[in-house]
N, C-alpha and C positions, 0 to 999 in steps of 0.2 A: 601207310595211311592213305586212304583214297583221296584223289585230287578233286576239289569242289567243281561241280559242273558249272560251266560258264552260262550265265543267263542270256537268253536271246535279247537282242537290242531293244525290241519293242516292249519286252517285259521291264527292262530298266527304265525306259521312257514312261511306262505306265506307273511304276513306283514313284518316279519323280513327279508325275502329274498329281498323284494322290497326296503326296507330301505337300506340294504347293497348295492344293485345295484345302488340306487340313490347316495350313497356315493362313488361309483366306487370301492367298496371292492368286486370284482367279485368272488374271491375264497369263501368268506363267503356266498355270494348270491347263488352260485352253491350248496353249502352244505345245506343251509336252504331250497332251492327249492326242492332238492332231498328228504330232510326230509319231507317236506310238501306233496310231491307226495306219499311217503311211508305211511304216516299217513292217507291220503285221501283214499288210497286203503284199508287200514285196517278198515276204517270207512264205506266202501262200497259205497263211492261216486266216481264213475268212471269218471264222467265229471270233478270233481275237480282234480282227478289224471291226466287226460289228460292235463288240463290247467297248472298244476304245473310242469309236465314233459316238456311242451312247454316252460314255464318260465325258467326252468333249461337249456334247449337247447339255449334259447336266451342269458342267462348269459354266457354260454360257448362261444357263438359267440362274445359277447362283450369283453370277456377275451382273445380272440384270440386262444382259444383251439378248432379249427375248426373241427378236426376229431371227437371229442366228440359231438360237435353240430350235425355233419352229422349223427352219429349213432342214436341219439335220434330223430332227424327229420325223418329219414328213418323209425324208429319204429312207430312213430305217423302216418306217411303217410299210413302205411300198417295196421293200427289197425282197428278192426271192427267198433269202434265208429266213426272213420273218414269216413268209407265206408257208414255209415248210415246218416251222416250229412255233406253235401258238403261244408259248410263254414269252418268246422274244417279241412277237407281234403285240402281245398285251403290254409289255414294258414300253414299246415304242408308242403305241396309241395313248397310253396313260401320260407319257411325257408330252406328247402332241397336245393332249387336252389341257395340260397345265400351261403350255405356251400359248395356245389359242385363248385361254381364259385371260392370261396376262395381257394380251393384245385387245381384249374386249370383244372377241369373237365368240360370244357365249353359246349360241346354238350349235356352232361347229364343235366347240369344246365338249358340250354334252354328248354330241354324236360320237366323237372320238372315244370318250370315256365309256359310253355304252358298248361300243365295239370291243374295247379292252376287256370289260367285265364278261361279255358273252364268250370270249375266247377261253376263259379259265373257270367259269362258273361250275360249281359242283366237283371240282378237283381239289381234294384236301392237300395234295402235294404243293399246289400253287395258291393256297389260301391268302398268302401275303399279297400276291399280285391282284387277286380279286378285291381285297380290302383297299389297296391303293387305287384301283380303278373306280370302286364305289365312291371313294373320297373325292376323286376328280369329278365324277358325275354330280355328286351332291353339291360341291362347291359351285359348279357352273349353273345348276338349277337355282341354287339359293341366290347367287349374284344376279340372276335374271328375275328374281322375285317370284319364281314358280315354287312357292313354299309348300304347297300341298304335295306336289310331286317330290320335292326334296325331302320332306318328312317321311314319306312312304319309303324312299330309298334309304333313309336313316334307319328305319326299323329293320330293313333287310340287312344293313351293315351291322347292326348290333347283334343279330343272330350269328354272324360270322365270328364274333368275339367270344361266343360261349363255347370255347374249346381250349384244351390245354396246348394246342398247337401255336397259339398266338402269344408272343412275348409282351412284356410290360410296355416297352417303348412303342410298339405297333398299336397296342390297345390304347395307349395314351393319346396318340395322334388321332385315332378313330373317334374316341370320346370327345376330343376337341372339336372335330367337324360336326358331330351330332349336336353338341352343345351350342355351336354357332347357329344351327338351323332352329333349334328350340328357342333361343332368344329372339331370332328374327320373326318367328311365328307366334310370339307372345306366350310361349310355354316357359315362363320364367323359372318356375321351380325345377322343371326338367333341365333347363339350361344350366342352372347353378349346379345341379347334381352331376351332370355330365362333365362340366368343367372342373368340378372338384375331383372327379375320378381321373380326369386327364392330369391334373396337377399332382395327384398321388403317384402316377405312373411315369411321368416324365422327370428325368433326373437333371437338376440344374447343374450338378457337379460334372456330369458326363458330357453335356452339350449345352454350354451357356447360350450359344446362338439360338438353338431351338427353344430354350427357356424364354429368351427375349421375345421371339416371334409368337410363342404361345400366349404370353401375358399381354402382348400388344393386341393380338387378335381377340383375346377374352375381353380386354378393355373396350375394344371397338364394338363388340357384340352387346356388352352391357350398356354402352352409351347409346347404341341403336335402340335399345329397349328403354331408354331414358332413365336408367338407374344411376343415381348420383350418390350412392352410399359409399361407406368406407372400403368395402370390398372392391368396388370399381377403382377407387383412387389407389388402393394397394397394387392392383394390376398395372395401372399406368406407371407408378413409381418403380415397381420391379422391372418392368419392360425398359424404362429409361436407364436404370442402373445397368442392366444386363447388356443393353445395346451399347452403352458407353464403354463397358468392359471389353466387348469383343470387336468394337467398331461395327460398321454396317455399310451397306451400299447406299447410294444416294436415295434410292427408293425406300429403303428401310427407315432412313432418317426422316424423310418427308412423311411417311405413314405414321411414325411416332409423333411428329409435330401435329399431324391431323388429329390423332387421338387426344392429345392435350388441348388442342383448340376446341374440340367438341365438348370436352369437360368444361372449359371456360364458358362456352355458349350455354350449356345446360345449367350452369350455376350462376348465370347472369352477368359474367364479366365480358361484355361485348368488345371492349377495347383490346383486351388481351387476345381474344379469339381472332379479331380482325388482323392484329399484328402478326399472328402466325399464319393465318389463311392466305393473306395477300401474296407472300413469297411462295407459298405452296402452289397457288394457282398460276403464278408466273412460270413455274417449272413443271406444269402439269403433264408435259410430254414424257416425263420420266415415269409417271404413274400409270397403272392400268386405267383404261378409259373409264370404266365404271367408278373407280376411286376418284378420278379427276372430276367426274360428274358430282359425286358426293361433296367434294371440297368446294366446288362452285356453288352448289345448292346451299351449303352451310354458310358460305361467305355472303351470299345474297340475303339470307335470313338475318345474319348478324348486322349487315348494313341497314336493313330495314328497321331493325330494333333501335338503330342510332339515328334514324330519320333520313338516311341518304337514299332516297327513293330511286333516283335515276340510275345510279351505279348498281343498286340492288337488283333492279329489274334486268339490267344487262347481264349481271352474274347469274341470275336465275335462268335466263334464256340460254346462256352458255352451258349451264348444267343440264338443262333439258336436251340440248343438242348432243352433249357427250353421252347421255343415256341412250339416245336414238342410235348413235354410232355403235354402241355396245349391244344393240338389239334388246336393251332393257326398256321396252316400250311402255310397260306399266309404270315404271319408275319415272320415265319422261312425262307421262300423262299426269302423274301426281304433282310434278313440279309445275306444269302448266295450269293445273287446277288451282294450285296454291297461288300462282300469279294472278289468276282470274279473280280470286277473292281479294287480293291486294289492290288490283286495278279498279 
């Protein structure tokens, strides 16, 4: 009987990292992935080092340590191995775009995602990478409120889904992004259609965390469109239950509270909205800069509705400053225009 071949140490460390990530022990996953990258480099396997460093960056992203994810993604994007292999570069630039967006650096995020898409466009073998890059580009454009550009990119993304090469999970994530932009650009029927297609394709039994994030995002988009119907409330409740089931990062929990606060605001329960928004704004450093701006803007409007003018104007100005930091200047201008009507 043949003796089982002993696995290289970096492969063992990789398996441990992936198992920790699966259990949502992201600190352990980051450590094991870093160890795997170091061992791979010692073994002279540069490709394995690249993949382990990428895994470490993903674990940082999952953990919410976005600056650390950014630094690793930037290092990989500029590495000679990425320059020699466009698919690797596309992966690195896509992750770089996600990290930049998370830090509110939206124009740079759009630029990184555009670079990623250009590297694999037209290559059926790497259609998944192209789809991921398009999603990153659309998210950055939408968060910057460049909605016409974002919708144009959505149409390009949907054409990539019209092939047997794309699995259900990937298609679900793509329809999720397209639906977000549809809602933001007041294409409400299209938004509902795309999020329904996403819900049909994403498996709640396979990935409860993804199911939670989808429902949270769908609720946020519906609330942005001022939809306070039962479909929106179901999205919020499903997201809350799924988030409770899997646990979540501090950012996940704050974003979930923000969705519920927005629901309270739109349904006229200002006291409940303020009770949630004040602690969210106190911890705004955990959130993406754009989201922090939205939370401050909503708190300002809620306080105004209760007659607290001084504090409301302070919160509104803070929201506008957050949007400026995120280079979402149109959104910042909207807040200041709103303040002018109030004053």
